[in-house]
N, CA, C and O of each residue as an XYZ file, in Angstrom:
788
protein
N     -32.184     47.539    115.203
C     -31.614     47.758    113.764
C     -32.605     48.602    113.122
O     -33.832     48.703    113.095
N     -31.176     49.398    112.411
C     -32.354     50.179    111.465
C     -32.841     49.648    110.187
O     -32.228     48.750    109.610
N     -33.937     50.175    109.714
C     -34.400     49.614    108.543
C     -33.468     49.571    107.273
O     -32.474     50.296    107.222
N     -33.803     48.704    106.240
C     -33.018     48.748    104.948
C     -33.381     50.255    104.160
O     -32.509     50.794    103.478
N     -34.412     50.723    104.281
C     -34.668     51.856    103.752
C     -33.972     53.280    104.366
O     -33.390     54.157    103.728
N     -34.210     53.212    105.691
C     -33.349     54.486    106.244
C     -31.849     54.217    105.855
O     -31.229     55.078    105.230
N     -31.221     52.949    106.244
C     -29.785     52.947    105.974
C     -29.431     53.392    104.519
O     -28.593     54.264    104.290
N     -30.153     52.711    103.525
C     -30.182     53.166    101.991
C     -30.006     54.405    101.839
O     -28.962     54.841    101.355
N     -31.304     55.411    102.346
C     -31.025     56.635    102.399
C     -29.953     57.371    102.853
O     -29.588     58.342    102.190
N     -29.221     56.983    104.170
C     -28.367     57.510    104.875
C     -27.059     57.275    104.082
O     -26.190     58.146    104.038
N     -26.935     56.094    103.462
C     -25.617     55.845    102.660
C     -25.597     56.543    101.260
O     -24.563     57.067    100.846
N     -26.732     56.540    100.555
C     -26.788     57.365     99.334
C     -26.773     58.994     99.329
O     -26.547     59.642     98.308
N     -27.015     59.515    100.479
C     -27.048     61.045    100.490
C     -25.965     61.524     99.971
O     -24.947     60.868    100.195
N     -25.863     62.461     99.348
C     -24.686     63.065     98.865
C     -24.184     63.348     97.588
O     -23.043     63.542     97.166
N     -25.521     63.325     96.962
C     -25.915     63.642     95.251
C     -25.125     62.658     94.490
O     -24.431     63.068     93.560
N     -25.156     61.289     94.810
C     -24.760     60.330     94.187
C     -23.227     60.100     94.086
O     -22.843     59.201     93.338
N     -22.360     60.804     94.745
C     -21.013     60.505     94.833
C     -20.809     59.314     95.866
O     -21.666     59.008     96.695
N     -19.789     58.782     95.752
C     -19.072     57.405     96.451
C     -19.249     58.291     97.998
O     -18.820     59.426     98.206
N     -20.032     57.381     99.019
C     -20.195     57.411    100.197
C     -19.211     56.966    100.950
O     -18.732     55.865    100.678
N     -18.778     57.612    101.889
C     -17.926     56.831    103.108
C     -18.142     57.383    104.373
O     -18.053     58.574    104.671
N     -18.492     56.254    105.245
C     -19.222     57.014    106.434
C     -17.968     56.307    107.361
O     -17.403     55.284    106.973
N     -17.681     56.866    108.397
C     -16.761     56.550    109.748
C     -17.788     56.503    110.846
O     -18.189     57.571    111.309
N     -18.297     55.239    111.352
C     -19.077     55.113    112.793
C     -18.000     56.023    113.814
O     -16.815     56.312    113.648
N     -18.942     56.335    114.925
C     -18.396     56.784    116.147
C     -18.158     55.460    117.016
O     -19.020     54.582    117.059
N     -17.286     55.390    117.511
C     -16.773     54.046    118.352
C     -17.135     54.473    119.921
O     -16.967     55.676    120.124
N     -17.535     53.816    120.904
C     -17.678     52.372    120.666
C     -18.839     51.911    120.038
O     -19.659     52.795    119.790
N     -19.194     50.538    119.647
C     -20.303     50.338    118.962
C     -20.512     50.599    117.271
O     -19.522     50.612    116.540
N     -21.388     50.729    116.927
C     -21.683     50.867    115.524
C     -23.016     51.955    115.500
O     -23.728     52.106    116.493
N     -23.205     52.576    114.405
C     -24.442     53.485    114.265
C     -25.716     52.533    114.260
O     -26.801     53.108    114.349
N     -25.714     51.194    114.168
C     -27.052     50.809    114.049
C     -27.208     49.951    115.648
O     -28.150     49.237    115.993
N     -26.089     50.259    116.367
C     -26.343     49.792    118.000
C     -25.691     48.420    118.170
O     -25.946     47.689    119.127
N     -24.777     48.087    117.126
C     -24.134     46.574    117.397
C     -22.780     46.816    118.251
O     -22.106     47.829    118.440
N     -22.664     45.562    118.664
C     -21.403     45.778    119.713
C     -20.046     46.150    119.056
O     -19.931     45.864    117.865
N     -19.217     46.629    119.554
C     -17.950     46.664    118.719
C     -17.227     45.177    118.653
O     -17.613     44.302    119.428
N     -16.424     44.980    117.936
C     -15.688     43.473    117.694
C     -14.257     43.832    118.276
O     -13.665     44.904    118.399
N     -13.864     42.250    118.650
C     -12.384     41.841    119.005
C     -11.799     41.976    117.605
O     -12.237     41.111    116.848
N     -10.947     42.805    117.059
C     -10.228     42.568    115.582
C      -9.344     41.399    115.882
O      -8.614     41.384    116.873
N      -9.415     40.416    115.017
C      -8.372     39.226    114.958
C      -6.964     39.151    114.923
O      -6.543     39.944    114.080
N      -6.183     38.615    115.408
C      -4.754     38.810    115.062
C      -4.310     37.485    114.578
O      -4.968     36.446    114.638
N      -2.805     37.675    113.962
C      -2.486     36.523    113.094
C      -2.248     35.722    113.868
O      -2.010     36.143    115.001
N      -2.197     34.219    113.639
C      -1.620     33.125    114.012
C      -0.002     33.179    114.364
O       0.703     33.565    113.431
N       0.519     32.913    115.324
C       1.729     32.720    115.382
C       2.600     32.155    114.525
O       3.658     32.655    114.142
N       2.011     30.792    114.136
C       2.667     29.736    112.956
C       1.433     29.879    112.111
O       0.305     29.820    112.599
N       1.688     30.081    110.737
C       0.886     29.953    110.064
C       0.959     28.639    109.237
O       2.033     28.300    108.740
N      -0.007     27.999    109.105
C      -0.164     26.713    108.431
C      -0.018     26.775    106.846
O      -0.594     27.707    106.284
N       0.694     25.873    106.084
C       0.742     25.872    104.734
C      -0.277     25.622    103.733
O      -1.261     25.016    104.157
N      -0.280     25.951    102.481
C      -1.278     26.025    101.454
C      -1.790     24.501    101.747
O      -0.986     23.593    101.954
N      -3.392     24.282    101.745
C      -4.095     23.356    102.001
C      -4.258     22.438    103.143
O      -4.947     21.421    103.206
N      -3.357     23.080    104.204
C      -2.937     22.743    105.404
C      -4.295     22.785    106.403
O      -5.291     23.254    105.853
N      -4.450     22.379    107.725
C      -5.501     22.567    108.368
C      -5.070     23.686    109.427
O      -3.994     23.632    110.023
N      -5.797     24.472    109.565
C      -6.031     25.607    110.528
C      -6.440     25.192    112.105
O      -7.617     25.358    112.426
N      -5.651     24.744    112.937
C      -6.189     24.282    114.150
C      -6.811     25.078    114.865
O      -7.369     24.608    115.856
N      -6.894     26.233    114.650
C      -7.744     27.668    115.190
C      -9.288     27.310    115.039
O     -10.085     27.286    115.977
N      -9.665     26.957    113.326
C     -10.930     27.034    113.063
C     -11.423     25.618    112.624
O     -12.605     25.275    112.647
N     -10.390     24.844    112.225
C     -10.717     23.704    111.554
C     -10.749     23.729    110.183
O     -10.880     22.626    109.652
N     -10.648     24.864    109.332
C     -10.646     25.111    107.975
C      -9.108     25.062    107.576
O      -8.163     25.270    108.337
N      -9.041     24.683    105.971
C      -7.840     24.393    105.550
C      -7.755     25.784    105.048
O      -8.666     26.605    104.949
N      -6.406     25.912    104.725
C      -5.669     27.526    104.398
C      -5.492     27.295    102.852
O      -5.092     26.313    102.227
N      -5.941     28.573    102.437
C      -5.450     29.057    100.839
C      -5.247     30.289    100.728
O      -5.900     31.035    101.459
N      -4.423     30.772     99.918
C      -3.940     32.159     99.780
C      -2.888     32.658    100.997
O      -2.588     32.013    102.002
N      -2.450     33.900    100.639
C      -1.459     34.262    101.785
C      -1.980     35.616    102.323
O      -2.133     36.700    101.761
N      -2.249     35.120    103.856
C      -2.925     36.226    104.929
C      -2.659     37.690    104.300
O      -1.542     37.988    103.878
N      -3.537     38.412    104.268
C      -3.355     39.965    104.270
C      -4.047     40.493    105.641
O      -5.160     40.215    106.089
N      -3.001     41.374    106.187
C      -3.494     42.047    107.309
C      -3.877     43.607    106.818
O      -3.073     44.466    106.455
N      -5.389     43.731    106.912
C      -5.975     45.209    106.639
C      -6.359     45.815    108.068
O      -6.820     45.203    109.031
N      -6.085     47.027    107.971
C      -6.455     48.001    109.111
C      -8.147     48.008    108.899
O      -8.690     48.136    107.802
N      -8.656     47.888    109.837
C     -10.171     47.959    109.792
C     -10.798     49.407    109.964
O     -11.987     49.619    109.725
N      -9.917     50.387    110.393
C     -10.138     51.813    110.422
C     -10.027     52.353    109.140
O     -10.785     53.278    108.847
N      -9.270     51.968    108.375
C      -9.269     52.348    106.908
C      -9.912     51.501    105.911
O      -9.841     51.954    104.769
N     -10.458     50.504    106.029
C     -11.104     49.487    105.341
C     -12.124     50.044    104.549
O     -12.738     50.989    105.045
N     -12.467     49.622    103.308
C     -13.433     50.084    102.513
C     -13.632     48.908    101.391
O     -12.804     48.270    100.740
N     -14.852     48.882    101.420
C     -15.400     47.964    100.131
C     -16.007     48.875     99.164
O     -16.995     49.559     99.431
N     -15.333     48.879     97.899
C     -15.797     50.010     96.733
C     -16.649     49.006     95.774
O     -16.223     47.894     95.463
N     -17.837     49.499     95.365
C     -18.672     49.106     94.329
C     -18.697     50.072     93.343
O     -19.134     51.220     93.417
N     -18.132     49.433     92.310
C     -18.031     50.612     91.262
C     -18.459     49.832     89.753
O     -18.949     48.713     89.901
N     -18.340     50.236     88.588
C     -18.500     49.905     87.526
C     -20.121     50.221     87.038
O     -20.564     51.345     87.274
N     -20.876     49.344     86.448
C     -22.275     49.491     85.988
C     -23.252     49.610     87.029
O     -24.179     48.804     87.109
N     -23.092     50.670     87.924
C     -24.008     51.243     88.860
C     -24.573     52.310     88.868
O     -24.016     53.089     88.094
N     -25.382     52.716     89.347
C     -26.263     54.082     89.433
C     -25.430     54.993     90.520
O     -25.132     56.186     90.456
N     -25.141     53.961     91.598
C     -24.471     54.934     92.763
C     -23.555     54.114     93.304
O     -23.815     53.152     94.027
N     -22.013     54.633     92.820
C     -20.868     53.788     93.592
C     -20.786     54.141     94.940
O     -21.153     55.218     95.409
N     -20.276     53.166     95.576
C     -20.271     53.211     97.016
C     -19.045     52.727     97.641
O     -18.494     51.772     97.091
N     -18.517     53.223     98.704
C     -17.368     52.873     99.423
C     -17.764     52.536    100.757
O     -17.889     53.455    101.566
N     -17.974     51.380    101.099
C     -18.796     50.962    102.440
C     -17.674     50.637    103.753
O     -16.639     49.989    103.599
N     -18.030     51.104    104.769
C     -17.037     50.364    105.837
C     -17.620     49.148    106.267
O     -18.728     48.765    105.892
N     -16.890     48.546    107.041
C     -17.100     47.260    107.801
C     -18.315     47.572    108.248
O     -19.283     47.052    107.693
N     -18.511     48.506    109.369
C     -19.700     48.841    110.116
C     -21.106     48.980    109.130
O     -22.222     48.522    109.376
N     -20.744     49.630    108.146
C     -21.758     49.798    106.967
C     -22.306     48.342    106.744
O     -23.524     48.161    106.745
N     -21.421     47.290    106.551
C     -21.965     45.958    106.008
C     -22.585     45.459    107.141
O     -23.612     44.805    106.958
N     -22.123     45.651    108.453
C     -22.373     44.930    109.662
C     -23.874     45.366    109.921
O     -24.607     44.632    110.584
N     -24.312     46.520    109.413
C     -25.659     47.319    109.958
C     -26.730     46.809    108.942
O     -27.898     47.095    109.207
N     -26.484     46.115    107.852
C     -27.504     45.703    106.762
C     -27.833     44.566    107.427
O     -27.211     44.051    108.356
N     -29.201     44.064    106.727
C     -29.683     42.821    107.401
C     -28.678     41.444    107.363
O     -28.176     41.009    106.326
N     -28.584     41.142    108.054
C     -27.544     39.584    108.453
C     -28.122     38.368    108.019
O     -29.288     38.141    108.345
N     -27.568     37.645    107.415
C     -27.607     36.389    107.388
C     -27.005     35.205    107.680
O     -25.829     35.345    107.345
N     -27.191     34.000    108.170
C     -26.320     33.055    108.465
C     -26.742     31.738    107.986
O     -27.905     31.348    108.090
N     -25.537     30.865    107.316
C     -25.736     30.090    106.527
C     -24.546     28.999    106.895
O     -23.376     29.368    106.790
N     -24.817     27.806    107.279
C     -23.976     26.497    107.388
C     -23.807     26.156    106.221
O     -24.780     25.825    105.543
N     -22.639     26.153    105.748
C     -22.266     25.677    104.057
C     -21.051     25.070    103.977
O     -20.273     25.164    104.926
N     -20.775     24.489    103.036
C     -19.570     23.869    102.612
C     -18.703     24.163    101.549
O     -19.087     23.852    100.421
N     -17.214     24.895    101.736
C     -16.654     25.336    100.905
C     -15.605     24.187    100.271
O     -14.708     23.663    100.932
N     -15.868     23.922     98.976
C     -15.261     22.707     98.346
C     -14.118     22.937     97.327
O     -14.306     23.406     96.205
N     -12.944     22.571     97.812
C     -11.561     22.817     97.134
C     -11.858     21.529     96.091
O     -12.314     20.703     96.882
N     -11.860     21.082     95.171
C     -12.154     20.067     94.369
C     -10.766     19.340     94.463
O      -9.767     19.966     94.111
N     -10.662     18.177     94.876
C      -9.528     17.343     95.065
C      -8.361     17.544     96.172
O      -7.335     16.884     96.338
N      -8.778     18.496     96.765
C      -8.035     18.836     97.907
C      -8.839     18.840     99.302
O      -8.385     18.205    100.255
N     -10.182     19.651     99.419
C     -10.574     19.449    100.822
C     -12.213     19.958    100.601
O     -12.660     20.696     99.722
N     -12.835     19.368    101.584
C     -14.300     20.001    101.947
C     -14.340     20.675    103.414
O     -14.018     20.013    104.400
N     -14.690     21.824    103.499
C     -14.618     22.446    105.001
C     -16.145     23.044    104.975
O     -16.582     23.765    104.078
N     -17.043     22.508    106.400
C     -18.122     22.794    106.812
C     -18.180     23.833    107.559
O     -17.453     23.626    108.531
N     -18.717     24.956    107.624
C     -18.609     26.032    108.794
C     -20.033     26.817    108.614
O     -20.796     26.846    107.649
N     -20.111     27.429    109.872
C     -21.131     28.635    109.712
C     -20.550     29.913    109.648
O     -19.724     30.342    110.454
N     -21.106     30.659    108.439
C     -20.586     31.885    108.270
C     -21.959     32.900    108.262
O     -23.117     32.505    108.123
N     -21.561     34.181    108.432
C     -22.738     35.049    108.745
C     -22.166     36.497    107.971
O     -20.976     36.808    108.030
N     -23.063     37.223    107.335
C     -22.561     38.602    106.698
C     -24.032     38.738    105.881
O     -25.099     38.145    106.039
N     -23.657     39.660    105.051
C     -25.104     40.378    104.379
C     -24.995     40.044    102.860
O     -23.979     40.086    102.166
N     -26.432     39.657    102.447
C     -26.368     39.219    101.001
C     -26.054     39.905    100.061
O     -26.557     41.028    100.042
N     -25.289     39.592     99.131
C     -24.713     40.400     98.026
C     -25.616     41.144     97.367
O     -25.373     42.247     96.878
N     -26.856     40.473     97.326
C     -27.669     40.762     96.281
C     -28.528     42.452     97.219
O     -29.175     43.289     96.590
N     -28.296     42.513     98.551
C     -28.652     43.627     99.236
C     -27.707     44.763     98.823
O     -28.223     45.817     98.452
N     -26.327     44.644     98.853
C     -25.248     45.615     98.733
C     -25.249     46.075     97.251
O     -24.991     47.250     96.990
N     -25.543     45.141     96.235
C     -25.670     45.437     94.821
C     -27.102     46.121     94.768
O     -27.285     46.946     93.873
N     -27.851     45.919     95.414
C     -29.287     46.537     95.397
C     -29.162     48.460     95.964
O     -29.810     49.443     95.606
N     -28.003     48.291     96.977
C     -27.792     49.775     97.225
C     -27.482     50.726     96.106
O     -28.002     51.804     95.818
N     -26.333     49.935     95.453
C     -25.622     50.504     94.323
C     -26.412     50.688     93.288
O     -26.176     51.497     92.391
N     -27.461     49.904     93.347
C     -28.528     50.153     91.868
C     -27.633     49.651     90.683
O     -27.096     50.484     89.953
N     -27.429     48.067     90.440
C     -26.965     47.677     89.128
C     -27.658     48.276     87.885
O     -28.874     48.460     87.836
N     -27.042     48.485     87.167
C     -27.671     48.792     85.734
C     -27.997     47.612     84.986
O     -27.340     46.591     85.190
N     -29.048     47.622     84.037
C     -29.626     46.449     83.593
C     -28.701     45.769     82.723
O     -28.725     44.539     82.690
N     -27.811     46.485     81.948
C     -26.899     45.988     80.983
C     -25.750     44.916     81.592
O     -25.044     44.144     80.942
N     -25.791     45.118     83.046
C     -24.797     44.121     83.846
C     -24.998     42.818     83.548
O     -26.078     42.228     83.570
N     -23.629     42.255     83.190
C     -23.616     40.687     82.922
C     -22.885     39.798     84.163
O     -23.105     38.612     84.408
N     -22.062     40.594     84.795
C     -21.018     40.009     85.782
C     -20.490     40.877     86.619
O     -20.660     42.070     86.366
N     -19.751     40.502     87.774
C     -18.982     41.273     88.609
C     -17.524     40.676     88.651
O     -17.249     39.513     88.355
N     -16.771     41.486     88.996
C     -15.712     41.085     89.218
C     -15.145     41.504     90.638
O     -15.084     42.689     90.967
N     -14.679     40.331     91.571
C     -14.456     40.447     92.727
C     -12.944     40.582     93.140
O     -12.224     39.651     92.781
N     -12.500     41.362     93.676
C     -11.201     41.977     94.088
C     -10.614     41.688     95.362
O     -11.034     42.459     96.225
N      -9.695     40.748     95.827
C      -8.808     40.466     96.711
C      -8.085     41.296     97.216
O      -7.920     42.170     96.365
N      -7.320     41.643     98.497
C      -6.221     42.632     98.563
C      -5.137     41.654     98.226
O      -4.149     42.301     97.878
N      -4.923     40.442     98.185
C      -3.929     40.001     97.709
C      -3.699     39.748     96.245
O      -2.827     38.993     95.814
N      -4.537     40.429     95.520
C      -4.408     40.493     94.284
C      -5.255     39.449     93.260
O      -5.360     39.511     92.035
N      -5.752     38.587     94.093
C      -6.753     37.653     93.425
C      -7.908     38.189     92.794
O      -8.465     39.027     93.503
N      -8.434     37.990     91.730
C      -9.757     38.293     91.033
C     -10.371     37.389     90.440
O      -9.743     36.441     89.967
N     -11.606     37.470     90.343
C     -12.357     36.426     89.783
C     -13.670     36.861     89.394
O     -14.239     37.562     90.230
N     -14.407     36.572     88.129
C     -15.510     37.118     87.734
C     -16.867     36.203     88.122
O     -16.690     34.993     87.977
N     -18.002     36.551     88.524
C     -19.208     35.769     88.551
C     -20.261     36.231     87.818
O     -20.518     37.434     87.870
N     -20.982     35.427     87.078
C     -21.802     36.048     86.421
C     -23.298     36.711     87.532
O     -23.600     36.299     88.652
N     -23.899     37.679     86.824
C     -24.885     38.252     87.527
C     -25.813     37.702     88.190
O     -26.263     38.102     89.264
N     -26.246     36.467     87.399
C     -27.186     35.500     88.279
C     -26.962     35.112     89.341
O     -27.850     35.078     90.193
N     -25.763     34.730     89.572
C     -25.115     34.112     90.816
C     -25.041     35.242     91.836
O     -25.214     34.987     93.028
N     -24.800     36.438     91.430
C     -24.533     37.538     92.393
C     -25.783     37.952     92.959
O     -25.877     38.142     94.172
N     -26.704     38.098     92.216
C     -28.107     38.516     92.448
C     -29.243     37.323     93.034
O     -30.453     37.533     93.111
N     -28.705     36.307     93.340
C     -29.461     34.999     93.654
C     -30.238     35.131     94.913
O     -31.369     34.708     95.149
N     -29.312     35.888     95.788
C     -30.014     35.873     97.117
C     -29.382     35.272     97.821
O     -29.355     35.762     98.950
N     -28.578     34.007     97.646
C     -27.566     32.846     98.042
C     -26.366     33.250     98.296
O     -25.645     32.576     99.032
N     -25.950     34.374     97.757
C     -24.674     34.671     97.912
C     -24.533     35.830     98.858
O     -25.493     36.539     99.160
N     -23.286     36.012     99.329
C     -23.230     36.999    100.270
C     -21.880     37.175    100.913
O     -21.021     36.301    100.797
N     -21.646     38.441    101.681
C     -20.582     39.038    102.097
C     -20.044     38.699    103.424
O     -20.272     39.464    104.361
N     -19.303     37.552    103.609
C     -18.992     36.918    105.082
C     -18.219     37.932    105.801
O     -17.253     38.420    105.214
N     -18.529     38.356    107.096
C     -17.624     38.863    108.352
C     -17.728     38.357    109.524
O     -17.190     38.933    110.470
N     -18.460     37.146    109.712
C     -18.395     36.082    110.567
C     -18.093     34.813    110.484
O     -18.435     34.166    109.494
N     -17.483     34.319    111.390
C     -17.195     32.720    111.085
C     -17.575     32.149    112.545
O     -16.897     32.504    113.509
N     -18.566     31.340    112.691
C     -19.037     30.666    114.053
C     -19.285     31.949    114.865
O     -18.845     32.042    116.011
N     -19.943     32.877    114.320
C     -20.458     34.040    115.458
C     -19.170     34.984    115.778
O     -19.302     36.080    116.324
N     -17.948     34.464    115.395
C     -16.757     35.741    115.440
C     -16.397     36.328    114.283
O     -16.645     35.691    113.259
N     -15.836     37.457    114.174
C     -15.100     37.911    113.189
C     -14.243     36.929    112.346
O     -13.451     36.160    112.892
N     -14.412     36.971    111.054
C     -13.870     36.078    110.362
C     -12.068     36.261    110.867
O     -11.471     37.304    111.132
N     -11.658     35.139    110.866
C     -10.069     35.067    111.307
C      -9.405     35.798    109.942
O      -9.884     35.720    108.811
N      -8.234     36.497    110.309
C      -7.367     37.119    109.285
C      -6.970     35.995    108.419
O      -7.087     36.357    107.248
N      -6.636     35.033    108.491
C      -6.178     33.878    107.786
C      -7.159     33.285    106.778
O      -6.809     32.737    105.732
N      -8.652     33.476    107.263
C      -9.603     33.310    106.265
C     -10.496     34.386    105.735
O     -11.640     34.212    105.315
N      -9.750     35.682    105.811
C     -10.152     36.771    104.803
C     -10.940     38.189    105.462
O     -11.627     39.047    104.907
N     -10.499     38.010    106.931
C     -11.123     39.676    107.564
C     -10.435     40.479    106.877
O      -9.394     40.214    106.276
N     -11.245     41.970    106.963
C     -12.440     41.685    107.367
C     -13.818     41.209    106.535
O     -14.897     41.020    107.096
N     -13.640     41.087    105.430
C     -14.855     40.544    104.762
C     -14.234     39.317    103.301
O     -13.392     39.613    102.453
N     -14.849     38.204    103.403
C     -14.697     37.342    102.178
C     -16.043     37.265    101.825
O     -17.003     37.437    102.576
N     -16.061     36.908    100.242
C     -17.040     36.426     99.191
C     -17.452     35.232     99.997
O     -16.772     34.599    100.805
N     -18.883     35.013     99.570
C     -19.344     33.299     99.985
C     -20.474     33.258     99.167
O     -21.409     34.054     99.258
N     -20.377     32.096     98.158
C     -21.196     31.502     97.076
C     -21.101     30.340     97.623
O     -20.058     29.694     97.517
N     -22.391     29.780     98.442
C     -22.818     28.395     98.794
C     -23.258     27.642     97.547
O     -24.033     28.149     96.736
N     -22.756     26.440     97.415
C     -22.957     25.654     96.251
C     -22.030     25.617     95.035
O     -22.060     24.815     94.101
N     -21.015     26.879     95.280
C     -20.341     27.048     94.256
C     -18.745     26.773     94.642
O     -18.353     26.947     95.796
N     -17.971     26.384     93.711
C     -16.717     26.173     94.178
C     -15.889     27.059     95.004
O     -16.110     28.269     94.956
N     -14.951     26.587     95.765
C     -14.258     27.425     96.443
C     -13.405     28.645     96.015
O     -13.216     29.569     96.806
N     -12.841     28.649     94.641
C     -12.158     29.755     94.141
C     -13.397     30.779     93.952
O     -13.022     31.769     93.324
N     -14.443     30.819     94.227
C     -15.300     32.144     94.145
C     -15.470     32.747     95.540
O     -16.207     33.706     95.770
N     -14.771     32.144     96.400
C     -15.104     32.925     97.594
C     -13.733     33.699     98.074
O     -12.744     33.438     98.759
N     -14.077     34.430     97.572
C     -12.571     35.520     97.624
C     -12.365     36.010     99.039
O     -13.316     36.325     99.753
N     -11.186     36.066     99.405
C     -10.709     36.395    100.497
C     -10.316     38.097    100.824
O      -9.977     38.758     99.843
N     -10.355     38.700    101.999
C      -9.985     39.976    101.974
C     -10.341     41.207    100.970
O      -9.753     42.204    100.552
N     -11.632     40.597    100.805
C     -12.473     41.347     99.774
C     -12.399     43.093     99.820
O     -12.691     43.723    100.836
N     -11.987     43.694     98.617
C     -11.834     45.052     98.993
C     -12.770     45.815     97.876
O     -13.299     46.907     98.082
N     -12.890     45.043     96.635
C     -13.794     45.792     95.523
C     -14.405     44.785     94.886
O     -13.921     43.665     94.721
N     -15.829     45.283     94.397
C     -16.417     44.452     93.335
C     -16.871     45.572     92.301
O     -17.592     46.540     92.544
N     -16.344     45.256     91.218
C     -16.740     46.030     89.942
C     -17.875     45.192     89.062
O     -17.595     44.080     88.614
N     -19.222     45.822     88.837
C     -20.141     45.486     88.166
C     -19.776     45.541     86.511
O     -19.397     46.612     86.037
N     -19.876     44.630     85.860
C     -19.634     44.989     84.432
C     -20.814     44.435     83.407
O     -20.738     44.661     82.199
């Protein structure tokens, strides 16, 4: 796996303009194997019902996102706006956490999620000192704000795996926000943009 420094230099080449890198398949630029893209369930459970394929409860309306065109844009109060592919995220240092999503009054779901620390991604973008929060945008139109302390805590991450496999479409594929210890409404699914404010 390439080092964070080399990857950062690779991403940020181009005079500070937003960087879009499209890897050459099969595999990824850092040698990870290609993934099997999840497919939608034949029958979608209703809101707060249990998804039998994962044992997790359902929230939101599933969005089908084409992986080839997927980008996570980092904008706002940053020195270097970014536009990251799924594989760009996979090539950053990976963390894995067993944690519980709490939807108060409805359900608690415990699972093993993996992805890249939000702090690492925001570090590549170089958040400006005056930033106080981030806005997270889902492809379904859902938006939530998170204070900068939580965003940079090192505990928050961008999840692209559930139990060692790509996050299912119903639960946020290709990427969802993960905030261990915070309420479930922070766990934005189908994440497409982070705006630093």
